[in-house]
C-alpha positions in Angstrom: 90.2 119.8 145.9 90.7 118.2 142.6 91.1 115.1 143.9 87.6 115.4 146.0 86.4 116.8 142.7 87.5 113.4 140.8 86.2 111.5 143.2 82.9 113.2 143.2 82.7 112.5 139.4 83.4 109.3 139.8 79.7 108.9 141.5 77.9 110.7 138.8 79.0 109.2 135.9 78.7 105.8 137.4 75.0 106.1 136.7 75.0 107.1 133.0 77.5 104.1 132.1 75.7 104.2 128.3 76.8 107.3 127.4 80.4 107.9 125.5 81.5 110.6 127.0 80.6 109.9 130.5 81.9 106.5 130.3 84.9 108.1 128.9 85.3 110.4 131.7 84.6 107.7 134.2 87.3 105.2 133.3 89.7 108.0 133.1 89.0 109.1 136.2 89.3 105.5 137.9 92.7 105.3 136.2 93.8 108.5 137.7 92.8 106.8 140.9 94.8 103.8 140.3 97.5 105.8 139.7 97.7 107.7 143.1 97.4 104.8 144.7 93.8 105.3 146.0 91.5 102.6 145.3 88.7 101.5 144.0 88.7 98.8 146.1 86.9 100.5 149.0 83.8 100.6 147.8 81.1 98.1 148.6 81.3 96.4 145.1 85.0 95.9 143.7 85.5 98.0 140.5 87.7 96.7 137.7 89.3 99.6 136.2 90.3 97.6 133.3 86.9 96.4 132.4 85.8 100.1 132.6 88.8 101.3 130.5 87.6 98.3 127.8 83.8 99.5 128.0 84.9 103.2 127.5 87.1 102.2 124.7 84.1 100.2 123.0 82.1 103.3 122.9 84.6 105.9 122.2 86.5 103.9 119.0 90.0 104.3 118.4 90.3 107.5 121.5 93.7 108.2 121.8 94.2 108.5 125.6 91.7 105.6 126.1 94.2 103.3 123.9 97.2 104.5 125.8 95.7 103.9 129.0 94.4 100.5 127.9 97.4 98.6 126.1 99.3 100.3 129.1 96.9 98.3 131.8 97.4 95.0 129.5 101.0 95.2 129.6 102.0 96.9 132.8 98.7 95.6 135.2 96.3 92.9 133.9 95.1 92.3 137.5 92.9 95.2 136.7 90.6 93.1 134.7 88.0 91.2 136.2 89.2 87.2 136.3 86.8 86.5 132.9 88.4 89.1 131.1 91.8 87.9 132.5 91.3 84.4 131.6 90.9 85.2 127.6 94.1 86.5 127.4 96.6 83.9 129.7 99.8 84.7 128.8 101.9 87.7 128.9 102.4 87.4 124.7 98.7 87.2 124.2 98.5 90.4 126.4 101.1 92.4 125.0 99.7 91.1 121.0 96.2 92.6 122.2 98.1 96.0 123.6 99.8 96.2 120.3 96.3 95.8 118.8 94.9 98.4 120.5 97.2 100.7 119.5 97.6 99.8 115.9 94.0 100.1 115.4 93.8 103.8 117.1 96.8 104.7 114.8 94.7 103.3 111.9 91.8 105.8 112.6 93.8 108.6 113.1 96.5 108.2 110.4 96.8 112.0 109.7 97.0 112.9 113.5 100.6 113.5 114.4 99.3 112.4 118.5 98.3 109.3 117.4 101.6 108.8 116.2 103.4 110.2 119.1 101.3 108.6 121.5 102.2 104.8 119.8 106.2 105.9 119.8 106.1 106.6 123.5 104.3 103.3 124.3 107.0 101.5 122.0 109.4 103.2 123.5 108.5 102.8 127.4 108.4 99.1 126.9 111.3 99.0 124.3 109.5 97.9 121.3 110.6 97.9 117.8 109.3 100.5 115.0 109.1 103.3 117.6 111.6 105.3 115.6 109.4 105.1 112.5 106.8 105.7 114.4 108.3 109.6 115.7 109.7 110.0 112.1 105.7 109.7 110.8 104.7 112.0 113.6 107.1 114.6 112.3 105.7 113.9 108.9 102.5 114.5 110.2 102.7 117.2 112.1 106.0 119.4 111.3 104.6 122.4 113.5 103.6 120.4 116.7 105.7 121.7 119.2 105.4 118.4 121.4 106.2 116.3 118.6 109.5 118.4 117.3 110.7 118.9 121.1 110.4 114.7 121.4 111.8 114.3 118.6 114.7 116.8 119.2 115.5 115.3 122.6 115.2 111.6 121.3 118.1 112.7 119.0 120.1 114.7 121.1 120.1 111.2 123.5 121.4 109.0 120.4 124.9 107.9 119.8 124.4 108.2 116.1 125.9 111.8 114.9 123.3 112.0 112.2 120.5 111.8 114.5 122.5 114.4 116.6 122.3 116.6 113.8 118.8 115.9 112.7 118.1 116.9 116.9 119.8 120.2 116.1 117.4 120.8 112.9 114.7 120.0 115.5 115.7 122.9 117.7 116.2 125.3 115.1 113.2 124.8 113.4 111.4 125.4 116.9 113.4 128.7 117.1 112.4 129.6 113.8 108.7 129.5 114.6 107.8 131.3 117.7 104.6 130.0 119.2 102.0 132.0 121.5 103.9 134.0 124.8 103.1 130.8 127.1 105.1 128.7 125.2 107.8 130.7 123.5 108.4 131.8 127.5 109.3 128.4 128.6 111.1 127.7 125.2 113.1 130.3 126.6 112.7 132.3 123.3 112.0 135.4 125.2 108.9 138.1 124.4 107.1 136.9 121.0 
């Protein structure tokens, strides 16, 4: 049912592409279809998902989720762009630089938002790029009470071979446990009933 609703939303949003919120939802719905392997190529006119992501990002500059999806598209799936857009960035290196610029701009526009720093950390980690540790450190500084930030930092430290970092990981776990969250979060963290 959800997938059927998503397909319907794609059809509806195609007619309102000048609206930033509609374009964002449309591009993300298309990206969701690609992720599940359904395609967009079944339509009478080909839909280039990468172009729709870029258009959505132009209308919603610095949007965290769109920046993430667009940067990943440049690094992993440039075939989602049409020939004209793809020809502007011919090499993997050029596309990588473009992806990095998108994430750098997103962080610049959301410098105080821990989610922006955490997003770039995940991006850099998944592509083994330098600077990921600095991004995670900044995310902790900007959002010390963010559960996702603390859990990510604890997990990252736990997997490190550096004993100092492993100690930091224990500190993150203790921080989480001494600041109980709402019941639903407390339950899945195993903190009992708050």
